[in-house]
N, C-alpha and C positions, 0 to 999 in steps of 0.2 A: 504494500499499499504507500509506503514511503517513496519508493521509486516512482510509483504512478503520479503521485502529487508532485514530485521533482520534475518529471517530464512535462507535466501540464503547465508548471510555473515556466519552464524554459520555453515551451512552445508559445505561451502568452507573451513572454518578453520578445521573442523573435518576431511574433505578429505585430507587436506594438512598434518595435524598431522599423519593421518594413514599412508600416503606415506613416511613421514620422519621416523616414527616409524619402518616401514618395512625395510627401508634401513639402520637405525642405528643397528637394532637387528642382521643383517647379514652382517655387515660391512666386506669388504674384500673378500666375496665369489662372485662367478660369478652371473651375472645377473638373469640366469634362476632359480638358487636355491633361491636367494632373493625373486623373483617373486612368486614362488611356496610357500614359506614359508608364504609370506603375503596373498596369496589366502587361504592357509590352515587355518590360523588364523581367517579370515573372515567367511569361512565356518563352523569352529569349533563353533565360536560364534553364528552364525545363527542356527546351529543345537541345541545348548544349550537354545536358546530362544524360540524354537518351542514348543507349548503346547503339553502335553503328548497325544499320540494317533493320532498326525497330520503327515500325510506322506508328505515328501517333496523329489522330484525326484532328486534334485541336491545333496542332502546330505545324502540320505538313500538308493537310488537305486543302484543295482549292475551295475558297469559301469557309474554311475552318477559322477557328477563333483568331489565331496568329495573323492570318491573312486579313480579316476584317479589321483587326486593331491597327495593323500597319497602314492599311487603306485609310482608315480613319485619320490616323496621324499625319499622313502626308496631306490630306485635304485640309486639316486644322492647322498645321505647322509649316506647310509647304509654300509660304508666301510672306510678304511682310506683315506685320512689324517683327517676325521672329529673325533671330539672329543665329549664326553658328554656335555661338557660346550657349544660348538658351537650349538649342537642340542637343547639344552634346551633354549639357548638364541635366536634361530631363531624361534622355534615352541612354545615356552612357556613350562611350566611344564608339564611332562607326566601325563597321566590319572591315571597311576600306575607305580610302580618301583618294581620289583620282583626279588628275588635271583634265582639262578639256581634249587634249591629244589622246590620253589614255582612254576616255570615254567615247571617243569617236565611233568605234565599232558597235556601241550599245544604244546610240541616240537615234537611229532611223525611225523607229516606232514612236518615240517621243516627238520628233520633228514632224512626222506624218500626222500625228494628232494635233499638234499646233497648227499646222496648215489647214486642216479640215475645220478648226475652230475659228479660222480667219485671223490667227495671230502671226506675229512676225517670227521668222526662223533666222536665228543669227547666232554666231559663236563668238562670244566676247572673250578677249585676252583675260587671264587671271581668274577665270571661273574655277571653282573647286567644287567636286561632287562628293557628298557624304553619303555612303553607301551602307544600307542596313539590309542585311540578308533576310529574306523570308525562307527560302529553301536553298540555302548556300549561294554560290555564285550563278546558280541557275536562274533565279528569280529573286529580284531586290527592289527595294524602294530607294531612290536617291533624292536628296535635297540638293538644290544648285544655290551655291553661296557666291556672292560677288562682293568683296571688300568687307566680309564678315556678315553681310546681310543675306538672308534667305530670299531668293527672288522667284523660285519655283521649285516643283518637285516633278518626279516622273517614275515610271516603272520600267524595268527590263524583264521580259519573260522569255525563257528559253523555249517554251512550247514543246516540251519533251514528252 
């Protein structure tokens, strides 16, 4: 019984720390973004802990929870007034950071969608792409940062 009580106290402390961590990382942002960021970090860690070859519906399925959370984060944080510093503080370090030249092979779909929406397609010098994997390097969300400001976001899907 002593061990059960100790385990429950530890679990409560971890849960409280996690809630405080989520709030402090995204301080000053709306509650929805803060909640999404906390859920993202939990799902990201869960995905990282899965043994190789294990399928998890929530973290890997098209339309699964991780996919929906990342999509929502892109929609919420993928434009001004968000900054690179805020995105990294809320979501953690990106899985990769690439220059425009390094991203060139991945931007066809993004640019096609811009054209369809009647938006300008241009590559600006100094752009940095913050990449957050959904399913490894196969499918990912990217935030586009110019001079530290988030100016847009997009997705890369390998369609495998």
